C-alpha positions in Angstrom: -13.9 -2.0 85.8 -17.5 -0.9 85.8 -18.4 2.6 84.5 -19.3 3.8 88.0 -15.9 2.8 89.4 -14.2 4.7 86.6 -15.4 8.2 87.6 -15.8 10.5 90.5 -18.1 13.5 91.0 -16.6 16.7 92.4 -19.3 19.2 93.7 -18.1 22.7 94.2 -20.4 24.8 96.4 -20.4 28.6 96.3 -23.0 30.8 97.9 -21.5 34.0 96.5 -19.0 34.7 93.7 -16.7 36.5 96.1 -16.3 33.6 98.6 -14.0 30.6 98.2 -15.7 27.4 97.0 -16.1 24.4 99.3 -16.1 21.0 97.6 -17.2 17.4 98.2 -16.2 14.3 96.2 -18.5 11.4 95.5 -16.9 8.2 94.3 -19.6 5.7 95.3 -22.9 5.6 97.2 -24.9 8.7 97.8 -24.0 12.3 98.7 -26.7 14.0 100.8 -27.0 17.8 100.6 -28.9 19.6 103.3 -29.0 22.3 106.0 -28.6 20.0 109.0 -27.9 16.5 107.6 -25.6 15.2 104.9 -22.1 15.3 103.6 -22.5 18.7 102.0 -24.2 21.2 104.3 -25.6 24.6 103.3 -26.5 26.6 106.3 -29.5 28.6 105.1 -33.2 28.6 106.0 -34.1 28.2 102.3 -32.4 24.8 102.4 -34.3 21.8 103.9 -32.7 19.6 106.5 -32.2 16.9 103.9 -32.7 18.7 100.6 -31.3 16.6 97.7 -29.0 13.7 96.8 -26.4 13.0 94.2 -25.5 9.4 93.5 -23.7 7.4 90.8 -26.0 4.7 89.3 -24.8 1.1 88.6 -24.5 2.2 84.9 -22.3 5.1 85.9 -24.8 7.9 85.4 -24.8 10.7 88.0 -28.3 11.2 89.3 -29.7 14.3 91.2 -32.8 13.9 93.2 -34.8 16.4 95.2 -36.0 15.0 98.6 -39.4 16.8 98.6 -37.7 20.0 99.7 -39.8 23.0 100.5 -38.1 25.4 98.1 -37.0 22.9 95.3 -33.8 22.0 93.6 -32.9 23.6 90.2 -30.8 22.0 87.5 -29.5 24.5 85.0 -32.2 26.9 86.0 -35.1 24.4 85.7 -37.0 23.1 88.7 -36.3 19.5 89.3 -39.6 17.5 89.3 -38.1 14.0 89.2 -34.6 12.5 89.4 -32.4 13.7 86.6 -29.1 12.7 85.0 -26.4 15.3 85.6 -23.6 16.1 83.2 -20.2 17.5 83.6 -20.4 21.3 84.0 -24.1 21.4 85.1 -25.2 24.0 87.6 -27.4 23.0 90.5 -29.1 25.6 92.7 -30.2 24.8 96.2 -31.4 27.9 98.1 -28.9 30.6 97.7 -26.1 28.2 96.8 -24.8 27.2 93.4 -23.2 23.8 93.0 -20.9 23.3 90.0 -20.7 19.6 89.0 -17.5 18.2 87.6 -17.3 14.5 86.5 -13.8 13.2 86.3 -12.0 9.9 85.9 -11.3 8.3 89.3 
């Protein structure tokens, strides 16, 4: 079994602390995050139509990439300037939303 097949990525989306989290699961391929397009939608004008992606590389790394969004993507509080490897527990901010990343065995 390849490293990529041995894990899944759970993305929990929360806009405010007092609202229930929504989640999406990535097992293979690419998860698109955006305001109007993608598997995980954030309905806010600070979020681009296609804002960012998460994917599992052939080596099993989880990669976050900003899609040239207007307002940027932040990984653990830092503006993402190039694709970056994401670790379990990392915090991604897109517009007003915080996404908590959990990497689990599949």
